[in-house]
N, C-alpha and C positions, 0 to 999 in steps of 0.2 A: 703240431697236431698231425698225427697219420694220415695218410690219404691213399685210397685204393680205387680201382676201376672196377665197376660192375656192368655187363652187359645190359643193353636196352632192354627194358620189360622186367628188370629184376625187382623193380619198385612196386611194391603191393600196398596201396593206402600209404600208411605211415611207417611201413616195415620194408627192410631190403633184407634178402636172403643171399649171402655169398657162400659159394662152394668152390671147388676146385683150386687153382694155383693161388688165388687171393685168398682164400679161407686158410690154406696151408701158410701162407705168409703171415696171416694175422697169428695165428695159434702156434705155430711151431718156430717161426723166425723172430717176429716182433714180441710173441709171447704176451700178447694183450690179454686183459682181463675183462670180465663184465663191469660194466658203467664205465669203461675207457672211453674217452671221447675219440670220434675219428670223423674224417669227411670222405665221401665217395662221390664219384662223376661217371655218368653212363656215355659220354660220348657226344651227347646231344647239346650241349653248352650249358646244362645244369649241375650244381653241385648240391651235395646232401648232406648237411651236418646233423650229427647225431652221436649217439652212444651205443656201446656194444650191451645189447639187451640179453643175448644167450648165447652160449657157446657149446656146440655139440661136437661130436669126435671129428667130423669132416665139414661142418658148416657151421656159419656165424649168422645170427640176425642182429641187425642193426635197426634202432628205433630212430625214424627222422625228427629231430627238433626245428630245422631251418632248410628251406629250399631257396637256393639263391643262383641268381646269374652273374658270373663274375664279370667285371669290366675288363677292357683290354684287349678285347678281340679287335683285329685290324678290320677297318673298313673297306679296305680294298682287298677282295678276295684274290689271292695270288696262286697261280698254277705254275709250278715248276716243270718244265719238259728237261729232264736230265737224261744225256746220254749215259749208259752203264759203264762206269770204268772198270779198270783191271781190279782184281782181286777182291777185297771186301769193302772197298772204298764207299760203294752204294750205302752200306749199313750207317758208316758214318754221316753221309749226306742227309739220309732219311732223318736220323737223330738230331741232327743240328738244324736242319730245315724246320722240324717240329718246334724246336725251342725258338726259332725265329719266326713263327706266326704262320708259315705256309698253309693254304688251305688244301690243295691237293698237288700230288708229285704223280707224274707220268714217266716212268721209265723208258727210255727210248734206246733203239737200235738203230744206228746210222751207218753211211757207208763205210766209216774208219772205226766203228765200234770193234774191239777187239775180243771180248768175251763171245764166245759162240755157244748158244744154249739151245736144246731141245724144248718142246713145249712143257715137258714134265719139270725141268729144271726151272723154266721161267715161273710156272705157277707155283713151285715151292718157294722160290725166292721172294714174289710178291707177298707170300703168306708170312715169311719171316719178316719183311719189311713193315707190314701191318703191325705185326707185335712189336717190333722198334718203336713205330710211331706211338702205339699206346702207351708203352712204357715210358717214352719221353715226354708224353703228355702228362703222364702221371706225376712226374719228377718236377717238371717245370711250372706246373700248377695250371695247365690249360684244362678248360672244362669241355672241349671238344677235341676231336682227333682228326688230322688230316686223311683225306682219301688217297689210298694209294691205288691207282688204276693199273690194268694189265698193261703188259709190256707192249709197245708201239713201234711200227716203223715210223721215222722222222717225217716220212712224205704224208702218212695218215694223220699223223699229230699235227702238223703244221697246216693241213686242210682246215682244220678247225678254228683258225684264228678269227673268223667272223664272230664268233661267239664271246669275243672279248673286247673289252673298251680299248685296250692298248696290248699290243703283242710285240714283245722284244726279243731280238736274236743276239746274243752275245758272239762277237767273232773278230778275227783279225783282218777283216776285209777293210781295204784302203777306204772304202767309201762309208765307213761307220761315223756316227754321231756321237758326241758325248751323252752320256747315260742321262745327266741332268738336263741336257736340252731336249731329250726325249720325254722327259716327264713334264716339261712346262706346259701348264695350261690344262694339265688333266685333271678332271674331276673324280669323284668317287664311280667306282665301277671295278669290273673284273681284269685282272692283269695276267698275262702269260709271258713266261721269260723261258727262252730255250738256251741249254748250255751244252756245248758239244763235248765229244770225246777227246781222249788224248790224240793230237794232231789236227783238231779243230773241224768245223764242219767243212764239206767240199764246197768249191764254188757253185757247183750245180744246186747243192742244197740250199745255200744262201739264196740264189736265184730264186728258186721255188719258193722260199719263204717270204721273200720281198713281194712275189707276185700274189701271194696270199693275204699279203696285208701287214706283216712284220715289219717292223723298224730296225734297222741293224744298228747296234750300238756298241761302243769300245768302252773297256772297262780300265782304260788308262794306259801309261805307257809300259808297265810291265805286263809280261805273259802270265797269266794265272793257270794253275793247273785246274783240270776239269773238276775236282773235288773241292777246289776252293772259289770258283768262279760263281756258281750259283748262290752259295752262302754270302759272298759279297755283295751281290746284288739283293739280295734280302735284306741285309742290314742297310744298305743305301735305301731301299724302299720304306723299310721302317723308320728311318730318319726323316725322309723327306715327306712323307704322306700321312704319318699318324700325328697326333696333337699330344 
């Protein structure tokens, strides 16, 4: 069954009005017709199953038959603090992190971050990443969309560790503990995972993160690239913490 995103607030009683790119996708790409069954979601955790009631030139009206809250959301809200890598690798990280159930992504500028952007570039990139997260949620069957925060300096982002039940920073630091050991005994709650850039976090950044409450963890004997490490951690957390 075809699945589409509608902005929050599009639902009016038992009807949903779709316009813009999603309407174009329904009408001109998918070539759906009146009475065809569809599923929509608005990013709040709810899905709306129904059928196409009316198609106009640039809009589509859906009649809702069933409202449901899909199962499968992670009980552990995970925030990924991801240093922005080179080229367009952040696009891939956002897409795959969404598929793996991340709740929030905070793009980071660290001392060794290679891309240097002005404020306009940062803002436009965040908008693109939010669109990628929405498309990934639509594709993978999520009923919610992860929040993509504004670009932050790592010093500012790591100072917020007190808001999490568990905060982890992945690094090649000699004092790092195994990820499995860091998770031992942790109950339901919010988790932050911090992943550095090409070249890893600096010793000073690791020290400040530890002072702020982060546990320093190792991801094994292999050196993972920046665009692999966060996805690896999310996959492990999915396995270890979900039933």
